[in-house]
N, C-alpha and C positions, 0 to 999 in steps of 0.2 A: 504496500500500499506504497503511496505516494503523497506526501505531506507540503506546503508549501515553506517557502524561505522563510516567513514571518513563524509561521507556526513551530519550524525547529528551531531558532531561536527562541521564541519564548519557552519550549522546553527545556532547553539548556537553560533557561533561567536568568538570562541577559536579558536587558533594556537596551533600545537601540544605541546610545551613545555607550555602554559595555562594548555592545559587538562591535559598532563600526570603528573603534580601537583598537579591538584584536585582530579586525582585518585592517587595516589602516588606512581607513576611508573616512570621505567626511561623510556624517549621520546622513543629510540630504542624500548622497548615492544610495548609500542602506537602504533608505524609505523606498528610492527611485526602483528598487532591484526586488525589493517587496513587493511590488507591485506588479512589475516584469523581468524576471527574471531571464528572459531570453538570450539578453545579450551580454550575459554577468562573463567576464573576462575569468582564463582557463586556470589562470593563477590563482585568483580569489575562491573557484569552484573547487578547488586543489586542497582549499584551507576548511572548508568546511566539517569536513572529516575531526581535522584537529582544535576545532573551535564549539561545533555544534554536538560532537559526537553522532552526527549522521552521513552514512555513505551517500556521497550525490547521485545512488541510483534510485535512492529514497526520496529525492527533492523532485517535486514540479518545476519546471524549467520553462517558462512560458506567463504570460498575463494571470493575475489572480481570479480575475472577474474568471476567464475561462475555465478553470480550475472548479472553478464554483462551480458554473453552470454542468461542467462532466461527473462533480459530485452528485447533483442532484438528479441526473439522467443516470446515474449508477452504472455510468461507463466506467468508472475507475476502479468500485468494486468489484462490478460483475453480479450485479445482484440484482434479479429481476423484477420490476416496480409489481408492488402488492396486487393479488389477485389479475394478474396480466395472462394470457389464455399460452399456452405453452402450444407451439404447431405440433401438428403430429405427421 
């Protein structure tokens, strides 16, 4: 299951200000990445496991609103919608 970059930070117990210092970036840069991480530099992505303790494979890289939409559609979890008929 994937989580957002923001969720990884919160789960690790860091504020944005604490995390941006660990990544070596401005807090607004981190805030921008938390909203859309599609264009994060690779050297920052490599730091995620060291700072947040989460594999980059478990982070959704893209627009946070798209992630939320996908979760609502149950596509990331692979769970069928309640009472959805299964094709035969």
